[in-house]
GUMIDREN-822548 format. One record per atom (N, C-alpha, C, CB): residue number from 0; atom name; residue in one letter; y, z, x. Coordinates in steps of 0.2 Angstrom, whole numbers, padded with zeros to 4 digits, always signed. Glycine has a CB too. Layout:
+-----+------+------+-------+-------+-------+
| seq | atom | type |     Y |     Z |     X |
+-----+------+------+-------+-------+-------+
| NUM |   CA |    a |     Y |     Z |     X |
...
+-----+------+------+-------+-------+-------+
This chain:
+-----+------+------+-------+-------+-------+
| seq | atom | type |     Y |     Z |     X |
+-----+------+------+-------+-------+-------+
|   0 |    N |    m | +0186 | -0065 | +0022 |
|   0 |   CA |    m | +0179 | -0064 | +0020 |
|   0 |    C |    m | +0178 | -0056 | +0021 |
|   0 |   CB |    m | +0174 | -0068 | +0023 |
|   1 |    N |    e | +0181 | -0053 | +0026 |
|   1 |   CA |    e | +0180 | -0046 | +0028 |
|   1 |    C |    e | +0183 | -0042 | +0022 |
|   1 |   CB |    e | +0183 | -0045 | +0035 |
|   2 |    N |    e | +0189 | -0045 | +0019 |
|   2 |   CA |    e | +0192 | -0041 | +0014 |
|   2 |    C |    e | +0187 | -0040 | +0008 |
|   2 |   CB |    e | +0198 | -0045 | +0012 |
|   3 |    N |    k | +0184 | -0046 | +0006 |
|   3 |   CA |    k | +0179 | -0045 | +0001 |
|   3 |    C |    k | +0174 | -0040 | +0002 |
|   3 |   CB |    k | +0176 | -0052 | +0000 |
|   4 |    N |    r | +0171 | -0040 | +0008 |
|   4 |   CA |    r | +0166 | -0035 | +0010 |
|   4 |    C |    r | +0168 | -0028 | +0009 |
|   4 |   CB |    r | +0163 | -0036 | +0017 |
|   5 |    N |    e | +0175 | -0027 | +0011 |
|   5 |   CA |    e | +0177 | -0020 | +0010 |
|   5 |    C |    e | +0178 | -0018 | +0003 |
|   5 |   CB |    e | +0184 | -0020 | +0013 |
|   6 |    N |    e | +0180 | -0023 | -0002 |
|   6 |   CA |    e | +0180 | -0022 | -0009 |
|   6 |    C |    e | +0174 | -0020 | -0012 |
|   6 |   CB |    e | +0183 | -0028 | -0012 |
|   7 |    N |    i | +0168 | -0023 | -0009 |
|   7 |   CA |    i | +0162 | -0022 | -0012 |
|   7 |    C |    i | +0159 | -0015 | -0010 |
|   7 |   CB |    i | +0157 | -0027 | -0009 |
|   8 |    N |    k | +0161 | -0013 | -0004 |
|   8 |   CA |    k | +0159 | -0006 | -0002 |
|   8 |    C |    k | +0162 | -0001 | -0006 |
|   8 |   CB |    k | +0160 | -0005 | +0006 |
|   9 |    N |    e | +0169 | -0002 | -0007 |
|   9 |   CA |    e | +0173 | +0003 | -0011 |
|   9 |    C |    e | +0170 | +0004 | -0018 |
|   9 |   CB |    e | +0180 | +0001 | -0011 |
|  10 |    N |    c | +0168 | -0001 | -0021 |
|  10 |   CA |    c | +0166 | +0000 | -0028 |
|  10 |    C |    c | +0159 | +0003 | -0028 |
|  10 |   CB |    c | +0165 | -0007 | -0032 |
|  11 |    N |    c | +0155 | +0004 | -0023 |
|  11 |   CA |    c | +0149 | +0006 | -0023 |
|  11 |    C |    c | +0148 | +0013 | -0019 |
|  11 |   CB |    c | +0144 | +0002 | -0019 |
|  12 |    N |    c | +0154 | +0017 | -0019 |
|  12 |   CA |    c | +0155 | +0023 | -0015 |
|  12 |    C |    c | +0150 | +0028 | -0018 |
|  12 |   CB |    c | +0162 | +0025 | -0016 |
|  13 |    N |    a | +0147 | +0028 | -0024 |
|  13 |   CA |    a | +0143 | +0033 | -0027 |
|  13 |    C |    a | +0136 | +0032 | -0024 |
|  13 |   CB |    a | +0143 | +0033 | -0034 |
|  14 |    N |    h | +0134 | +0026 | -0021 |
|  14 |   CA |    h | +0128 | +0025 | -0019 |
|  14 |    C |    h | +0128 | +0024 | -0011 |
|  14 |   CB |    h | +0125 | +0018 | -0022 |
|  15 |    N |    k | +0122 | +0024 | -0009 |
|  15 |   CA |    k | +0121 | +0022 | -0001 |
|  15 |    C |    k | +0123 | +0015 | +0000 |
|  15 |   CB |    k | +0114 | +0023 | +0001 |
|  16 |    N |    t | +0126 | +0014 | +0006 |
|  16 |   CA |    t | +0128 | +0008 | +0008 |
|  16 |    C |    t | +0125 | +0006 | +0015 |
|  16 |   CB |    t | +0136 | +0007 | +0009 |
|  17 |    N |    k | +0125 | +0000 | +0017 |
|  17 |   CA |    k | +0122 | -0003 | +0023 |
|  17 |    C |    k | +0127 | -0007 | +0026 |
|  17 |   CB |    k | +0116 | -0006 | +0022 |
|  18 |    N |    e | +0128 | -0006 | +0033 |
|  18 |   CA |    e | +0132 | -0010 | +0037 |
|  18 |    C |    e | +0128 | -0016 | +0039 |
|  18 |   CB |    e | +0135 | -0007 | +0043 |
|  19 |    N |    r | +0130 | -0022 | +0037 |
|  19 |   CA |    r | +0126 | -0028 | +0039 |
|  19 |    C |    r | +0129 | -0032 | +0045 |
|  19 |   CB |    r | +0124 | -0033 | +0033 |
|  20 |    N |    s | +0125 | -0035 | +0049 |
|  20 |   CA |    s | +0128 | -0040 | +0054 |
|  20 |    C |    s | +0131 | -0045 | +0050 |
|  20 |   CB |    s | +0123 | -0042 | +0059 |
|  21 |    N |    e | +0136 | -0049 | +0053 |
|  21 |   CA |    e | +0139 | -0055 | +0050 |
|  21 |    C |    e | +0134 | -0060 | +0049 |
|  21 |   CB |    e | +0145 | -0058 | +0055 |
|  22 |    N |    k | +0129 | -0061 | +0053 |
|  22 |   CA |    k | +0124 | -0066 | +0052 |
|  22 |    C |    k | +0119 | -0064 | +0046 |
|  22 |   CB |    k | +0119 | -0066 | +0059 |
|  23 |    N |    e | +0117 | -0058 | +0046 |
|  23 |   CA |    e | +0113 | -0056 | +0040 |
|  23 |    C |    e | +0117 | -0057 | +0034 |
|  23 |   CB |    e | +0111 | -0048 | +0041 |
|  24 |    N |    y | +0123 | -0055 | +0034 |
|  24 |   CA |    y | +0128 | -0055 | +0028 |
|  24 |    C |    y | +0128 | -0062 | +0025 |
|  24 |   CB |    y | +0135 | -0052 | +0029 |
|  25 |    N |    k | +0130 | -0067 | +0030 |
|  25 |   CA |    k | +0131 | -0074 | +0028 |
|  25 |    C |    k | +0124 | -0077 | +0026 |
|  25 |   CB |    k | +0133 | -0078 | +0034 |
|  26 |    N |    d | +0118 | -0075 | +0029 |
|  26 |   CA |    d | +0112 | -0078 | +0027 |
|  26 |    C |    d | +0110 | -0076 | +0020 |
|  26 |   CB |    d | +0106 | -0075 | +0031 |
|  27 |    N |    l | +0111 | -0069 | +0018 |
|  27 |   CA |    l | +0110 | -0067 | +0011 |
|  27 |    C |    l | +0115 | -0070 | +0006 |
|  27 |   CB |    l | +0111 | -0059 | +0011 |
|  28 |    N |    i | +0121 | -0070 | +0008 |
|  28 |   CA |    i | +0126 | -0073 | +0003 |
|  28 |    C |    i | +0124 | -0081 | +0002 |
|  28 |   CB |    i | +0133 | -0073 | +0006 |
|  29 |    N |    n | +0122 | -0085 | +0007 |
|  29 |   CA |    n | +0121 | -0092 | +0006 |
|  29 |    C |    n | +0114 | -0092 | +0002 |
|  29 |   CB |    n | +0119 | -0095 | +0013 |
|  30 |    N |    r | +0110 | -0088 | +0003 |
|  30 |   CA |    r | +0104 | -0088 | -0001 |
|  30 |    C |    r | +0105 | -0087 | -0009 |
|  30 |   CB |    r | +0098 | -0083 | +0001 |
|  31 |    N |    l | +0110 | -0082 | -0010 |
|  31 |   CA |    l | +0112 | -0081 | -0017 |
|  31 |    C |    l | +0116 | -0086 | -0020 |
|  31 |   CB |    l | +0116 | -0074 | -0017 |
|  32 |    N |    k | +0120 | -0090 | -0016 |
|  32 |   CA |    k | +0124 | -0095 | -0018 |
|  32 |    C |    k | +0119 | -0101 | -0021 |
|  32 |   CB |    k | +0129 | -0098 | -0013 |
|  33 |    N |    r | +0114 | -0102 | -0017 |
|  33 |   CA |    r | +0109 | -0107 | -0018 |
|  33 |    C |    r | +0105 | -0105 | -0025 |
|  33 |   CB |    r | +0104 | -0109 | -0013 |
|  34 |    N |    i | +0104 | -0099 | -0025 |
|  34 |   CA |    i | +0100 | -0097 | -0031 |
|  34 |    C |    i | +0105 | -0098 | -0038 |
|  34 |   CB |    i | +0098 | -0089 | -0031 |
|  35 |    N |    e | +0111 | -0096 | -0037 |
|  35 |   CA |    e | +0116 | -0097 | -0042 |
|  35 |    C |    e | +0116 | -0104 | -0044 |
|  35 |   CB |    e | +0123 | -0094 | -0040 |
|  36 |    N |    g | +0116 | -0108 | -0040 |
|  36 |   CA |    g | +0116 | -0115 | -0041 |
|  36 |    C |    g | +0110 | -0118 | -0045 |
|  36 |   CB |    g | +0117 | -0120 | -0035 |
|  37 |    N |    q | +0104 | -0115 | -0043 |
|  37 |   CA |    q | +0098 | -0116 | -0047 |
|  37 |    C |    q | +0099 | -0114 | -0054 |
|  37 |   CB |    q | +0092 | -0113 | -0043 |
|  38 |    N |    i | +0101 | -0108 | -0055 |
|  38 |   CA |    i | +0102 | -0105 | -0062 |
|  38 |    C |    i | +0107 | -0109 | -0066 |
|  38 |   CB |    i | +0104 | -0098 | -0061 |
|  39 |    N |    r | +0112 | -0111 | -0063 |
|  39 |   CA |    r | +0117 | -0116 | -0067 |
|  39 |    C |    r | +0114 | -0122 | -0068 |
|  39 |   CB |    r | +0123 | -0117 | -0062 |
|  40 |    N |    g | +0110 | -0125 | -0064 |
|  40 |   CA |    g | +0106 | -0131 | -0065 |
|  40 |    C |    g | +0101 | -0130 | -0071 |
|  40 |   CB |    g | +0102 | -0133 | -0059 |
|  41 |    N |    i | +0098 | -0125 | -0071 |
|  41 |   CA |    i | +0093 | -0123 | -0077 |
|  41 |    C |    i | +0097 | -0123 | -0083 |
|  41 |   CB |    i | +0089 | -0117 | -0075 |
|  42 |    N |    r | +0102 | -0119 | -0083 |
|  42 |   CA |    r | +0107 | -0119 | -0089 |
|  42 |    C |    r | +0109 | -0126 | -0092 |
|  42 |   CB |    r | +0113 | -0114 | -0088 |
|  43 |    N |    g | +0111 | -0130 | -0087 |
|  43 |   CA |    g | +0113 | -0137 | -0088 |
|  43 |    C |    g | +0107 | -0141 | -0092 |
|  43 |   CB |    g | +0115 | -0141 | -0082 |
|  44 |    N |    m | +0101 | -0140 | -0089 |
|  44 |   CA |    m | +0095 | -0143 | -0092 |
|  44 |    C |    m | +0094 | -0141 | -0099 |
|  44 |   CB |    m | +0089 | -0142 | -0088 |
|  45 |    N |    v | +0095 | -0135 | -0100 |
|  45 |   CA |    v | +0094 | -0132 | -0107 |
|  45 |    C |    v | +0099 | -0135 | -0112 |
|  45 |   CB |    v | +0094 | -0124 | -0107 |
|  46 |    N |    e | +0105 | -0135 | -0109 |
|  46 |   CA |    e | +0111 | -0138 | -0113 |
|  46 |    C |    e | +0110 | -0145 | -0115 |
|  46 |   CB |    e | +0117 | -0137 | -0110 |
|  47 |    N |    k | +0106 | -0149 | -0110 |
|  47 |   CA |    k | +0105 | -0156 | -0111 |
|  47 |    C |    k | +0098 | -0157 | -0114 |
|  47 |   CB |    k | +0106 | -0160 | -0104 |
|  48 |    N |    d | +0095 | -0152 | -0117 |
|  48 |   CA |    d | +0089 | -0153 | -0120 |
|  48 |    C |    d | +0083 | -0156 | -0116 |
|  48 |   CB |    d | +0090 | -0157 | -0127 |
|  49 |    N |    a | +0083 | -0154 | -0110 |
|  49 |   CA |    a | +0078 | -0157 | -0105 |
|  49 |    C |    a | +0071 | -0155 | -0108 |
|  49 |   CB |    a | +0079 | -0154 | -0098 |
|  50 |    N |    y | +0066 | -0158 | -0105 |
|  50 |   CA |    y | +0059 | -0157 | -0107 |
|  50 |    C |    y | +0057 | -0151 | -0104 |
|  50 |   CB |    y | +0055 | -0163 | -0104 |
|  51 |    N |    c | +0054 | -0147 | -0108 |
|  51 |   CA |    c | +0052 | -0140 | -0106 |
|  51 |    C |    c | +0048 | -0139 | -0100 |
|  51 |   CB |    c | +0047 | -0137 | -0112 |
|  52 |    N |    p | +0043 | -0143 | -0098 |
|  52 |   CA |    p | +0040 | -0143 | -0092 |
|  52 |    C |    p | +0044 | -0144 | -0086 |
|  52 |   CB |    p | +0034 | -0148 | -0091 |
|  53 |    N |    d | +0049 | -0148 | -0087 |
|  53 |   CA |    d | +0054 | -0149 | -0081 |
|  53 |    C |    d | +0058 | -0143 | -0080 |
|  53 |   CB |    d | +0059 | -0155 | -0083 |
|  54 |    N |    i | +0060 | -0140 | -0085 |
|  54 |   CA |    i | +0064 | -0133 | -0085 |
|  54 |    C |    i | +0060 | -0128 | -0082 |
|  54 |   CB |    i | +0067 | -0131 | -0092 |
|  55 |    N |    l | +0053 | -0128 | -0084 |
|  55 |   CA |    l | +0049 | -0123 | -0081 |
|  55 |    C |    l | +0048 | -0123 | -0073 |
|  55 |   CB |    l | +0042 | -0123 | -0085 |
|  56 |    N |    v | +0047 | -0130 | -0071 |
|  56 |   CA |    v | +0047 | -0131 | -0064 |
|  56 |    C |    v | +0053 | -0128 | -0060 |
|  56 |   CB |    v | +0046 | -0139 | -0063 |
|  57 |    N |    q | +0059 | -0129 | -0063 |
|  57 |   CA |    q | +0065 | -0127 | -0060 |
|  57 |    C |    q | +0065 | -0119 | -0060 |
|  57 |   CB |    q | +0071 | -0130 | -0063 |
|  58 |    N |    v | +0063 | -0116 | -0065 |
|  58 |   CA |    v | +0063 | -0109 | -0066 |
|  58 |    C |    v | +0058 | -0106 | -0060 |
|  58 |   CB |    v | +0061 | -0107 | -0073 |
|  59 |    N |    a | +0052 | -0110 | -0060 |
|  59 |   CA |    a | +0048 | -0107 | -0054 |
|  59 |    C |    a | +0051 | -0108 | -0047 |
|  59 |   CB |    a | +0041 | -0112 | -0055 |
|  60 |    N |    a | +0055 | -0113 | -0046 |
|  60 |   CA |    a | +0058 | -0114 | -0040 |
|  60 |    C |    a | +0063 | -0108 | -0039 |
|  60 |   CB |    a | +0062 | -0121 | -0039 |
|  61 |    N |    a | +0067 | -0107 | -0044 |
|  61 |   CA |    a | +0072 | -0101 | -0044 |
|  61 |    C |    a | +0068 | -0094 | -0042 |
|  61 |   CB |    a | +0076 | -0101 | -0050 |
|  62 |    N |    n | +0063 | -0093 | -0046 |
|  62 |   CA |    n | +0059 | -0087 | -0045 |
|  62 |    C |    n | +0057 | -0087 | -0037 |
|  62 |   CB |    n | +0053 | -0087 | -0049 |
|  63 |    N |    a | +0054 | -0093 | -0035 |
|  63 |   CA |    a | +0052 | -0093 | -0028 |
|  63 |    C |    a | +0058 | -0091 | -0023 |
|  63 |   CB |    a | +0049 | -0100 | -0026 |
|  64 |    N |    a | +0064 | -0094 | -0025 |
|  64 |   CA |    a | +0070 | -0092 | -0020 |
|  64 |    C |    a | +0072 | -0085 | -0021 |
|  64 |   CB |    a | +0076 | -0097 | -0023 |
|  65 |    N |    l | +0071 | -0082 | -0027 |
|  65 |   CA |    l | +0072 | -0075 | -0027 |
|  65 |    C |    l | +0067 | -0071 | -0023 |
|  65 |   CB |    l | +0072 | -0073 | -0035 |
|  66 |    N |    n | +0061 | -0073 | -0024 |
|  66 |   CA |    n | +0056 | -0069 | -0020 |
|  66 |    C |    n | +0057 | -0070 | -0012 |
|  66 |   CB |    n | +0049 | -0072 | -0022 |
|  67 |    N |    s | +0059 | -0075 | -0010 |
|  67 |   CA |    s | +0061 | -0076 | -0003 |
|  67 |    C |    s | +0067 | -0072 | -0001 |
|  67 |   CB |    s | +0062 | -0084 | -0002 |
|  68 |    N |    f | +0072 | -0072 | -0005 |
|  68 |   CA |    f | +0077 | -0067 | -0004 |
|  68 |    C |    f | +0075 | -0060 | -0003 |
|  68 |   CB |    f | +0083 | -0068 | -0010 |
|  69 |    N |    n | +0071 | -0058 | -0008 |
|  69 |   CA |    n | +0068 | -0051 | -0008 |
|  69 |    C |    n | +0064 | -0050 | -0001 |
|  69 |   CB |    n | +0063 | -0050 | -0014 |
|  70 |    N |    k | +0060 | -0054 | +0001 |
|  70 |   CA |    k | +0056 | -0054 | +0007 |
|  70 |    C |    k | +0061 | -0053 | +0013 |
|  70 |   CB |    k | +0052 | -0060 | +0008 |
|  71 |    N |    v | +0066 | -0057 | +0014 |
|  71 |   CA |    v | +0071 | -0056 | +0019 |
|  71 |    C |    v | +0075 | -0050 | +0019 |
|  71 |   CB |    v | +0076 | -0062 | +0019 |
|  72 |    N |    l | +0077 | -0048 | +0013 |
|  72 |   CA |    l | +0081 | -0041 | +0012 |
|  72 |    C |    l | +0076 | -0035 | +0014 |
|  72 |   CB |    l | +0083 | -0041 | +0005 |
|  73 |    N |    l | +0070 | -0036 | +0011 |
|  73 |   CA |    l | +0065 | -0030 | +0013 |
|  73 |    C |    l | +0064 | -0030 | +0020 |
|  73 |   CB |    l | +0059 | -0031 | +0008 |
|  74 |    N |    a | +0062 | -0035 | +0023 |
|  74 |   CA |    a | +0061 | -0035 | +0030 |
|  74 |    C |    a | +0067 | -0032 | +0034 |
|  74 |   CB |    a | +0059 | -0042 | +0033 |
|  75 |    N |    n | +0073 | -0034 | +0033 |
|  75 |   CA |    n | +0079 | -0031 | +0036 |
|  75 |    C |    n | +0079 | -0024 | +0035 |
|  75 |   CB |    n | +0085 | -0035 | +0034 |
|  76 |    N |    h | +0078 | -0022 | +0029 |
|  76 |   CA |    h | +0078 | -0015 | +0027 |
|  76 |    C |    h | +0073 | -0011 | +0031 |
|  76 |   CB |    h | +0077 | -0014 | +0019 |
|  77 |    N |    i | +0067 | -0013 | +0031 |
|  77 |   CA |    i | +0062 | -0009 | +0035 |
|  77 |    C |    i | +0064 | -0009 | +0043 |
|  77 |   CB |    i | +0055 | -0013 | +0034 |
|  78 |    N |    k | +0066 | -0015 | +0045 |
|  78 |   CA |    k | +0068 | -0015 | +0052 |
|  78 |    C |    k | +0074 | -0011 | +0054 |
|  78 |   CB |    k | +0069 | -0022 | +0054 |
|  79 |    N |    t | +0078 | -0010 | +0050 |
|  79 |   CA |    t | +0084 | -0006 | +0051 |
|  79 |    C |    t | +0084 | +0001 | +0048 |
|  79 |   CB |    t | +0091 | -0010 | +0049 |
|  80 |    N |    c | +0086 | +0001 | +0042 |
|  80 |   CA |    c | +0087 | +0008 | +0038 |
|  80 |    C |    c | +0081 | +0012 | +0038 |
|  80 |   CB |    c | +0088 | +0006 | +0031 |
|  81 |    N |    v | +0075 | +0009 | +0037 |
|  81 |   CA |    v | +0069 | +0014 | +0037 |
|  81 |    C |    v | +0067 | +0016 | +0044 |
|  81 |   CB |    v | +0063 | +0010 | +0034 |
|  82 |    N |    t | +0067 | +0012 | +0048 |
|  82 |   CA |    t | +0066 | +0013 | +0055 |
|  82 |    C |    t | +0070 | +0019 | +0058 |
|  82 |   CB |    t | +0066 | +0007 | +0060 |
|  83 |    N |    n | +0077 | +0018 | +0057 |
|  83 |   CA |    n | +0082 | +0022 | +0059 |
|  83 |    C |    n | +0081 | +0029 | +0056 |
|  83 |   CB |    n | +0089 | +0020 | +0058 |
|  84 |    N |    d | +0080 | +0029 | +0049 |
|  84 |   CA |    d | +0079 | +0036 | +0046 |
|  84 |    C |    d | +0073 | +0039 | +0048 |
|  84 |   CB |    d | +0079 | +0034 | +0038 |
|  85 |    N |    i | +0067 | +0036 | +0049 |
|  85 |   CA |    i | +0061 | +0039 | +0052 |
|  85 |    C |    i | +0063 | +0042 | +0059 |
|  85 |   CB |    i | +0055 | +0034 | +0052 |
|  86 |    N |    r | +0066 | +0038 | +0063 |
|  86 |   CA |    r | +0068 | +0041 | +0070 |
|  86 |    C |    r | +0072 | +0048 | +0069 |
|  86 |   CB |    r | +0072 | +0036 | +0074 |
|  87 |    N |    e | +0076 | +0048 | +0064 |
|  87 |   CA |    e | +0080 | +0054 | +0063 |
|  87 |    C |    e | +0077 | +0059 | +0059 |
|  87 |   CB |    e | +0087 | +0051 | +0059 |
|  88 |    N |    g | +0071 | +0058 | +0057 |
|  88 |   CA |    g | +0067 | +0063 | +0054 |
|  88 |    C |    g | +0068 | +0063 | +0046 |
|  88 |   CB |    g | +0068 | +0070 | +0056 |
|  89 |    N |    k | +0071 | +0058 | +0043 |
|  89 |   CA |    k | +0072 | +0058 | +0036 |
|  89 |    C |    k | +0066 | +0055 | +0033 |
|  89 |   CB |    k | +0078 | +0054 | +0035 |
|  90 |    N |    e | +0061 | +0059 | +0032 |
|  90 |   CA |    e | +0054 | +0056 | +0029 |
|  90 |    C |    e | +0055 | +0054 | +0022 |
|  90 |   CB |    e | +0049 | +0062 | +0029 |
|  91 |    N |    e | +0060 | +0056 | +0018 |
|  91 |   CA |    e | +0061 | +0054 | +0011 |
|  91 |    C |    e | +0062 | +0047 | +0011 |
|  91 |   CB |    e | +0067 | +0058 | +0008 |
|  92 |    N |    t | +0064 | +0044 | +0016 |
|  92 |   CA |    t | +0065 | +0036 | +0016 |
|  92 |    C |    t | +0059 | +0033 | +0015 |
|  92 |   CB |    t | +0069 | +0034 | +0022 |
|  93 |    N |    v | +0053 | +0035 | +0017 |
|  93 |   CA |    v | +0047 | +0032 | +0016 |
|  93 |    C |    v | +0045 | +0033 | +0009 |
|  93 |   CB |    v | +0041 | +0036 | +0020 |
|  94 |    N |    d | +0046 | +0038 | +0005 |
|  94 |   CA |    d | +0045 | +0039 | -0002 |
|  94 |    C |    d | +0049 | +0034 | -0006 |
|  94 |   CB |    d | +0046 | +0046 | -0004 |
|  95 |    N |    e | +0056 | +0033 | -0004 |
|  95 |   CA |    e | +0060 | +0028 | -0007 |
|  95 |    C |    e | +0057 | +0021 | -0006 |
|  95 |   CB |    e | +0067 | +0029 | -0004 |
|  96 |    N |    l | +0055 | +0019 | +0000 |
|  96 |   CA |    l | +0052 | +0013 | +0001 |
|  96 |    C |    l | +0046 | +0012 | -0003 |
|  96 |   CB |    l | +0050 | +0012 | +0008 |
|  97 |    N |    v | +0042 | +0017 | -0004 |
|  97 |   CA |    v | +0036 | +0016 | -0008 |
|  97 |    C |    v | +0038 | +0015 | -0015 |
|  97 |   CB |    v | +0031 | +0022 | -0008 |
|  98 |    N |    t | +0043 | +0018 | -0018 |
|  98 |   CA |    t | +0045 | +0017 | -0025 |
|  98 |    C |    t | +0048 | +0010 | -0026 |
|  98 |   CB |    t | +0051 | +0023 | -0026 |
|  99 |    N |    v | +0052 | +0008 | -0021 |
|  99 |   CA |    v | +0054 | +0001 | -0021 |
|  99 |    C |    v | +0049 | -0004 | -0021 |
|  99 |   CB |    v | +0059 | +0000 | -0015 |
| 100 |    N |    l | +0044 | -0003 | -0017 |
| 100 |   CA |    l | +0038 | -0008 | -0017 |
| 100 |    C |    l | +0034 | -0008 | -0023 |
| 100 |   CB |    l | +0034 | -0006 | -0011 |
| 101 |    N |    q | +0034 | -0002 | -0026 |
| 101 |   CA |    q | +0030 | -0002 | -0033 |
| 101 |    C |    q | +0034 | -0006 | -0038 |
| 101 |   CB |    q | +0029 | +0006 | -0035 |
| 102 |    N |    k | +0041 | -0005 | -0038 |
| 102 |   CA |    k | +0045 | -0009 | -0043 |
| 102 |    C |    k | +0044 | -0016 | -0042 |
| 102 |   CB |    k | +0052 | -0006 | -0042 |
| 103 |    N |    l | +0044 | -0018 | -0035 |
| 103 |   CA |    l | +0044 | -0025 | -0034 |
| 103 |    C |    l | +0037 | -0028 | -0036 |
| 103 |   CB |    l | +0045 | -0026 | -0026 |
| 104 |    N |    m | +0032 | -0024 | -0036 |
| 104 |   CA |    m | +0025 | -0027 | -0037 |
| 104 |    C |    m | +0023 | -0027 | -0045 |
| 104 |   CB |    m | +0020 | -0023 | -0033 |
| 105 |    N |    k | +0028 | -0025 | -0049 |
| 105 |   CA |    k | +0026 | -0025 | -0056 |
| 105 |    C |    k | +0025 | -0032 | -0059 |
| 105 |   CB |    k | +0032 | -0021 | -0060 |
+-----+------+------+-------+-------+-------+
């Protein structure tokens, strides 16, 4: 698994990266795997001509799971990256956070 994480970091070298604890990494990946399963289930429902309201309920559940993922990721970001950058005097991180929050609230 560590090998996969290194591959991901290498392909993102033009952007900022974040070292995550193994616990945080596993939690985020598990959440994403569940969301992927929900999306595959929704596709299967469409392929089987499921009733529209049934599909919509599943889409709402997937949206809720994505929102939950965002909340966890955002909380971790604020507790680590933002806090550390502010301590180091990198005030631009607050502007970056405000921009991200504005995008999330559209």
